C-alpha positions as CSV (number, residue, x, y, z in Angstrom):
1,M,0.3,0.0,0.0
2,P,1.6,3.3,-0.8
3,V,1.8,6.2,1.5
4,K,0.1,8.9,0.7
5,L,1.7,12.4,1.1
6,L,-0.5,15.1,2.9
7,K,0.1,18.9,2.1
8,N,-1.6,21.5,3.1
9,R,-3.9,19.8,5.9
10,K,-4.7,20.5,9.4
11,G,-2.3,17.6,10.8
12,T,0.9,18.7,8.5
13,G,1.5,22.4,10.0
14,K,4.2,23.1,12.5
15,R,4.6,21.3,15.3
16,H,4.7,22.6,18.7
17,R,8.1,22.3,20.6
18,T,8.0,20.4,23.7
19,D,9.4,22.0,27.0
20,E,12.8,19.9,26.4
21,Q,13.4,21.0,23.1
22,A,12.8,24.6,23.9
23,A,15.2,24.6,26.5
24,A,17.8,22.9,24.1
25,A,17.0,25.7,21.8
26,E,18.1,28.3,24.4
27,R,21.7,29.5,24.5
28,S,24.0,29.3,27.5
29,I,25.2,32.5,29.0
30,Y,28.7,32.2,30.9
31,V,30.0,34.7,33.3
32,L,34.0,34.1,33.8
33,Q,35.7,35.0,36.4
34,P,39.4,34.1,36.9
35,L,40.8,33.0,40.2
36,N,44.3,32.6,41.9
37,P,45.5,29.0,42.1
38,W,47.9,29.3,44.6
39,L,45.0,30.5,47.1
40,S,42.4,28.5,45.9
41,C,44.3,25.0,45.5
42,G,47.8,25.5,47.6
43,P,51.4,26.2,47.0
44,D,52.2,23.0,45.9
45,T,49.5,22.4,43.0
46,T,50.1,22.2,39.3
47,V,47.3,24.3,38.5
48,T,48.5,27.2,36.6
49,E,45.2,28.4,35.4
50,L,41.7,28.4,37.3
51,W,38.4,29.9,36.2
52,K,34.9,30.2,38.2
53,V,32.3,30.1,35.4
54,L,28.7,30.5,36.1
55,E,26.5,29.2,33.4
56,R,23.1,30.4,33.1
57,R,20.4,28.6,30.8
58,G,17.0,30.0,31.1
59,T,16.3,29.9,34.8
60,E,18.6,27.0,35.5
61,K,22.3,28.1,37.1
62,R,25.1,25.9,37.0
63,I,28.6,26.7,38.3
64,H,31.9,25.1,36.6
65,L,35.6,25.2,38.1
66,V,37.5,24.9,35.3
67,Y,41.3,24.6,35.4
68,F,44.5,23.8,33.2
69,D,47.1,22.0,34.5
70,R,50.2,20.0,33.0
71,Y,47.6,17.7,31.1
72,G,45.3,20.5,29.6
73,W,42.0,22.1,30.3
74,Y,39.4,20.3,33.0
75,C,36.4,21.2,34.4
76,E,35.1,19.7,37.5
77,H,32.1,17.9,35.3
78,G,34.9,16.4,32.6
79,R,36.8,17.4,30.0
80,N,33.8,17.8,27.7
81,C,32.2,19.9,29.7
82,A,30.6,23.2,27.7
83,A,32.3,25.7,29.9
84,V,36.0,24.7,28.8
85,P,36.0,26.1,25.6
86,E,34.3,29.2,26.6
87,V,37.3,29.8,29.3
88,R,40.0,28.9,26.6
89,R,38.4,31.5,24.2
90,A,38.8,33.8,27.4
91,A,41.9,32.9,28.2
92,R,42.9,33.3,24.7
93,A,41.5,37.0,24.0
94,V,43.6,38.0,27.4
95,I,46.8,36.8,26.1
96,E,46.3,38.2,22.9
97,S,45.5,41.7,24.6
98,M,48.5,41.7,26.7
99,S,50.8,40.8,23.9
100,A,49.2,43.3,21.7
101,A,49.7,46.0,24.3
102,A,53.3,45.1,24.7
103,R,54.0,45.4,21.0
104,S,52.1,49.0,20.8
105,S,54.2,50.2,24.0
106,S,55.9,53.7,23.6
107,V,58.4,52.6,26.0
108,R,61.3,50.8,24.1
109,S,65.1,50.1,25.3
110,R,67.6,52.4,23.6
111,K,71.4,52.4,24.1
112,R,72.8,55.1,25.5
113,R,75.5,57.5,23.9
């Protein structure tokens, strides 16, 4: 029996999103705060970068601790957590702005006569 395609009929219109689909469609908002790893983890830590991340998606809030040590970038929720790429972008932007400021600095060392 062939399948009949229905067009422009009552049952073929737009489907309504479920609450789960609407929540998945919302984007997360990340608020990043750098922390001092020596103060938070202790002086013997191998962590060189530590960031506190507040993720907001609709009415949900979630806090992440993202860190960089000798093995790479990690979140307390795992390496594949969505907060890790956000922190990496922010850290890269900070490094780029510092290097741009160093290049555009007007103070240059000169040899004295």
